[in-house]
Every structure is written in C-alpha cells, then in structure tokens.
N, C-alpha and C positions, 0 to 999 in steps of 0.2 A: 504494500500500500504506500504509494508516494504521497508526500505532503501536498502536491499539486493536483492529485487525482480528484475527479469529480464523479458524481453518481446521479443516475437518472431518477432514483427514488430513495426515500428514507430507509426502506428495508435493506437495500443493497449497502448503503452506508453503514448501518448498524452491524450488518454481517461482517463487513471488512474491518471495522473497528474492533469488533469482538474477536475476530481471528488474530488481529495484531496483538491485542492485549493477552490472549492466551499464549501466544508464542513468547512474549517478553516476560510474562509474570514469573515463571519458575526461576529465572535468572536474577530478577530484581526484587523478589518478594521480601527478603530480609532487610534490604536497604530501604524499602518503602514502608517499613513498619512504623516509623515516626509519624505522628499525626500531621506534621506540616510538610510531608514529602509530596512532591509533584513529579510525575513521570511523563516525559515527552517521548512520543513514538514517531519513528519515521521508517520508511522502507524503500525498496527498489522494485524495479519491474519484475525481478525474479521471485519476489515474495519474501526476501530476507528482511527481517525487522531489526532496526537499531533502536536503542533506548538510552535516554539520559535522565538521571535522577537529580533533582535539585530540591533544596529546602527553602521554604518561604515562611520563616517565623513571623515576619511583620504582617503578611497577609493572613496567616493563621490567627494572629492576635486580633485582627480586624473581624475575622469570623466569630471569634469568641465574644467580642464586644457587641456583636449584632444579636447574640442570643440573650434570652431573658432568664433570670434566676427562678428556681422552682417555686419560691414563695410568692412570686407575682403571677405565675401561670396556673398553678394547681390549687385545688380546693383545700382550704385550711384544715377542715375536719376529716379529710379522707386519708386513707393509709396506702402508701405506695412503697414498692421496692425500687431501689436505684441500682443501676449498673453503669460502669464507666464505658463510654462508647468505644474505647480502645480494646475492650474485652470482646468485641463482636467481630465475627468473621462472616463476610457475605458468601452465601451459597449461590444465589442467583437473584437477579433483579426482577421486579414486578413492574407492570405499567402503573403510572400515577404521577402526581405532582411531587416535586422534591425527590427525596430518597424513599423508595418503596422496594423492599427486598426481603427475601427469606435469609435468615442469618442463624448462626449458632454461637453460643458462648464458649470461650476456650478455657476459662479458669475454674470451672465448676465440675462436680462429679457428673452433672447432667449435660456434659458438653455435646453429646450427640442429639440432644433435644433441639428441635427446630422452632424458630419464632418468626413472626412477621414483624419487620421493622418499618415504621412509618416516621418520617422526620425530614430534617434538612442537615446535610453534611458539608464538609469543607469543599468538596467537589462542586456542589450546587452553588456555593458562594463564588468559586472561581469562574464558573460558567457564565454567570450573570448576576452581579450584585442586586440589580433591580428585581429580577425574577426571584432571587433568593428572599428579598424582603417581602414580596407578595406571598411566596410559598410559606415562609415562616409565620406570617400573620394568619394565614389560612389554617396552618397546622395547629397553632395555639388555639384558635377559635374552636376547632373540632374537639380538642381536649376539653375545653371549658363547656361546650354544649353537652358532651357525653357525661361529664362529671356533675352537671347540674340537673340532668334529666331524670325524672322518676323512673326507676328500673322497669324493664319489660323483658320477658324471656326471649323475644325475637329481635331485640335491638342490642347492638354492640355495647358491652359494659364499659365503664371507665377503664383506662389502661391499667393493668396490674403492675407493670414494670415500666420505669422511666429511664431512658438512656440519657446520660448527662455527660458534660465535659466539665473539667475543673472540680471533680468530686473531692471534698475534703471532710473535715469533721462536722461542718455545718451543712446539712443536706439542703436546707432552704436556700443556700447561696449557690448550689450547683446549677449549672447552665443547662437548660432543657434543650436537647437536640433530637429526641426521638421517643417513640413509645413501642413497647413490645407486647405482642399477643401470641399465645400458643398457635402454632401452625395447624391449619385444618386441611387435612390431606384430600378431602373430597372436593375442595374448591368451591366454585360458585354455581348458581343455577345455570349460567351460560355454559360452564364446563360440563354439567350434567347433560344438557341438550347436545352439545358438540360431540361428546363421547358417544351418545346414543346414535346420532346421525352417522358417525364414523363406523359404528358396529352394526348398523342396519337394524337397530332395535328401537322400541318405544318406552318411554318412562311410564311407570304404573299410574293408573287413575288414582289410586289411594294416595300416592306421594303427591300428585298434582293437587288434589283436593286439600291435603294438609298444608302444602306450601302456599296455596292461594289464601287459605284462612290465616296463616301466620303472617304473611306479608301485609295483608289487609289490616290485621289487628295491630301490627307494628306502626303502620301509617296512621291509623285511627288514634292510637295512643299518642303519637307525635303531635297530631293536630288538636285533639280534644283534651288531653291531659297535660302534655308538656307545653302546649301553646307555642309550638315552633313549627318548622317545616323541614322536609327533605326534598330538595329540588333535583336530585340526581338519582331518581328511581329507575333502575334497569337491572336485568338479570345478572350482570357482572358485578353489581354492588350488593348481591345477596349471597352470603356464604351458606353452605350446608355443613353442619357440624358432625361430629362422630356419631351422634344419635339420630342423624337424619333430619334435624330441625333447621330452619332457616334463621339467619342472623343478618339484619339490615346494617350495612357498614357505610363508610365514606360520608362523614357528616361535615364536610368543609363548607357547604353552602356557597360554593364559588363557581358553579357552572352547571349546566344541564345538557344531557344528550338530546340532540334535536330529534332523534327518532322516537323518543318517548315523551317529549315536551308537548304540553297542551298548546294547540295553535294560538289561543288567545293570550298565552303567557310568553310569546316570542319577543316581547318588548315593544311591539307596535300598537298595543291597545291599552287604553285606560278603562277603568271600570267604576261604576256607581251602583248603589243598591237602592231601589225605589220600592214604595209600597209600605206595608206595615199597618199598625192601628187596626188589627183584626183581619187584615188580608195578607196573604203570603207575599213576602218580598220577592223581588225579581232583580237579577243582575242585568245591567245594561252596559254594553261595551261600545266605546267610541274609538275610532282609529286616531292615533296621535299624529298631529300635523306640524309640530314644531321642529326646531333644529335637532340635529343628531344628539342623542343623550347616551351617556356611557357611565355605568357604575360597575361594570365588570371588564376592565381594560384587558385582562388576560384570561377571560372566560367567555362563555357564550350562553345565552345571547348577550349582546353588549349592554342591554338594559335589563337588570334583574328586577322583576316585579314582586318577587316573593317577600322580601322584607316589609314592604309597604302593605301588600295585600294581607299578609298574615296578621298585621296589627289592625288595619282599618277595614279590610274587607275579607274577613276569615271565610265567608261563604265562597268567595271567588278563589281563594287559596285552596280550599277543600276541593272545589270542582277541578282545578288544575291537577291536584295530586291524584284525584280519582282517574283522570285521563291517563296519567303516567302509569298508574296501577293497571289500567285496562290494557295498555300496550304491552306492559311487562307480562301480564297473565296470558295475553294472546301469544306472545313469543314462547311462553312455557307450554301452553296447551297445544298449540300448533307445532311446537318444537322448531322455532326459527332461531338459528345461531345469530349472535350479535353481528358477526362479520358479514352476514347477508344484508343487513340494513343500515349499519352505522355510517356508511358513506353516501347513502341515498338522500336526495332532496326530500324533506319531510312531506311535501305534497305528493311525492311520487311513491310513498309507501301505501300499499293497498292492503287493508286488513280483510283477509278472506280465509275460508276454511277449505283446505284441499281434501282429497280422499284419504290422505294420511291421517286426518283428524276425525275420521268417521267413528272412532271410539269415544270421542268426547260427547257427553250428553248435551242435548240441545239447550237445556236450561243453563248450562255452564257457558255455552257460546252466547246465549242471550244476555247473561249478566255482564259479560265482557263488552258486548256491543252497547249496553246501557252506560257503561263507563266511558265509551268513546263517542257519545252523542256529540254532534257538532255544536249544538246549543248547550252551553254549560248548565243552563237551568234545567235541562232534561236529564242530566246525569244522575245516577243513583248516588245517595249519600254514603259516607264511610260507615256509619252505624248500620244501615241496612245492608251494605256490602258484607260486613262482618257477620251479620245475622244470617245472610244467605249461605255463606260458606260454613258456618257452624252447623246449619241444617244438612249439609252434604257430607258430614263426617261419619254419621252412624247409619244412614239409610242404605239398604242394598242398592248397589249401582244400577241393577236392572230396573229399579223402580223410577229412575230419573225419566222425566218426560221426553219423548222422542218426536212428538208431532211437530211439524213445521208450521208454527203460527207466529203472529206478530211478536217480536222479541220483547217489547215493553209489556204486553199482556202476559207472556210466558214468565218473565221475571217476576211480575207482581203475583202471579199464581204460586210460584215457588216460595215467595216471601210469605204469602198468606198461609201456605201449608206448614212452613217451618218456623 
C-alpha cells in the first residue's frame, strides 16, 4: 500500500489499511505499547510494508485534557468498577462512532473474557480533534441517559465497568474514556436475520413474537416512563443476549437511520397539536420554509426534531418512534438484512410481504402496517402496541387470524380479543 494510493470505495481502503496494519503489528507491537505511541505505515507496489514509530507526549496530554473526570460524568450514587485503558487489548473493531471494539483485559484471571468497549481513544483525537469533541460529548451523554433511566429488562443497563486514563487513588478524578459491557456472542437482530438468510432458514415465530413484544415494551418505557426518546431504532441496535432476550442499545441520541426514520421526522416538518377540551387532539404538520437549520452537524438528519418534540409534542414523538418500530419489526418478520436497505433512498423503500413471509400471521402484518401509516394520527399507540404483542405470546399460533381484511379492522379485532 503506497502513501499515494487511492481507492474507489471505502471498503477497499479499509481492507488495504487492515492488511498493512496486520503485517506491521507483530514487529512493532512492543514498541507501540506506550499510550502516546503513533505508528506511521507506508508500503511499495510489491506489498512490502514499512513502519515508523514515534511518540507524541504533548498530543497525548492534549487528549487527556479533553477528557472529563469520573465525578463530573457518572452518577454520584451509582457503583462502578474502573479499569485502566492500558489494560485493554483490542480483539477487533465494531462499527460506530469513536472507538467501538471487542476487547479483553490482560491483567486479570479472566483475561480470556471478552467485553465490548465503547468510548473515545487517542487515535480518535489524532484523526480529528473536532470529530473527537463531538464523539466525546455524545459518548458522555449516552452514559448519563442510561444511568438516569429507570431500569427495564430490555434496555441496556448503566455500564458496569468504566475505562479510564490517569487512574490513581482518587477514582473520581480518573478521566473517563470508555465503558465496558460483557460481550454477547449472539449479536444483534440484524445478525440473526443475516445468518438465517445465509443458511436458507427462517427465524421461529415464537422468537419473533417475543422480540417484537420486548422491543415495543422497551420503547414504550423510554417514552412513557423515562420521558426521553431513542431516535436510532433499527435491528442492528438491538442485541440478543445469552437467554435469547433483546436489549435496546446505542443511546447517543445523535443520529437516525433514514431507512427506519419516520418521514415527518426528517427535519423538514414542524408540528402542532390542535383540539382538546373533550375532543381528541390531532397532530398537524406544516413543511418548514425557512433557511437551512442544523442541530446535528455530524449526524442525520441535519435537523433533529426529537429533543423538541419529546418535550413539547410527546404525541408526535411517540408517532415517530412507532414508525421506526414498525420498520424494524417488518425487517425482522420479513427477514430483511440491514445491508439490503441502508443505502436506499427512504422513499424508495417499499414495505411488502413476499412469499417468504407466508408464515407470518396476518394480524402481525396488520399491526406492522398500523405502525407505518403515512398519517401519524392513524398510527397505533405504544401502549396498544405492547398490549397487542402481549396477546400473541400465549395463544396457539394456528389461532392467529388469516383472513385478508382491512388491516386497521384486523388490528382492532386483535386488540379487542387480547
């Protein structure tokens, strides 16, 4: 890999960089153990890789100064374990902002145990100080959201282990640079779908019904109990634990996937709620006509409506979350891998049910379509959605309605029954 080499796509660049790092690493691993070490790689047309290691104590000190101490980030009455970030060895990287990786600890008897590290490291700082500042703030916000949220079995718990720099006798002064969670080998809902597609199999209806209930319950808890929001609902942000239960993760509130984002929440619409005084209120949307507005400079959409809507128009926030749940449940029930839709224009995504989904009961399909109504006022509410899926857990699957009738009527009949 030459320093002047160009690539037609990101995937080819990542592959070339990864190959170069793998060649150089066995020779420079010990010299690179210092936290302020930086390795420069170069290569020739024959694929030979040269490396030079240098140390940047001044830059590393700037990185440390950009971190916040534990007593300003973490909840005062919570109990955490601390680990020095130098005690972590990366096994492989994961997608996500900042540093996201599977790691292991090297100084404990449990050194073979795997953890998922989420945070910001020296490499992130070197890549772009501005990006680092954004990712650091987003990372700290996610810790605070999870630490202050009332617990729910299907929502990620507050981090049990905190990775820090500058760990000394006063843990409150240690600089927070990461969180560690036990590694879940089953991966995400998207991993379940992708594996089944590859193996030519289908996920069981029992699992699908349980997972739809659990993710609906998690979002309902987020909205009605925690009074906050999760704008990044998608199969890849829902883990499956060792007991086969789902865990909603990624609470940065800094971006939304366009393939599950409600169309009215794309930043181009404002909302008001009219009615009341004995009559049902109604959401009224008007298209924004002013200058370009940006409150997510490094996310998408550029204008994030969720902070304002969750406080002023919670009904609109709920309707948008229900839409995202509907898209996510469709991807699970129909078994659509994320890679099939993530690069499509949102308007180009057609939610339909192929012959592969003939095993899905019609009332399940109907409730998904209620979530995806174009008019947010017509969407099912979170409480009713949870109630529906609760009713699907114990009944014999053969008793699910199969007649093809209007999906609104069908969903209401299911709710009346259960």
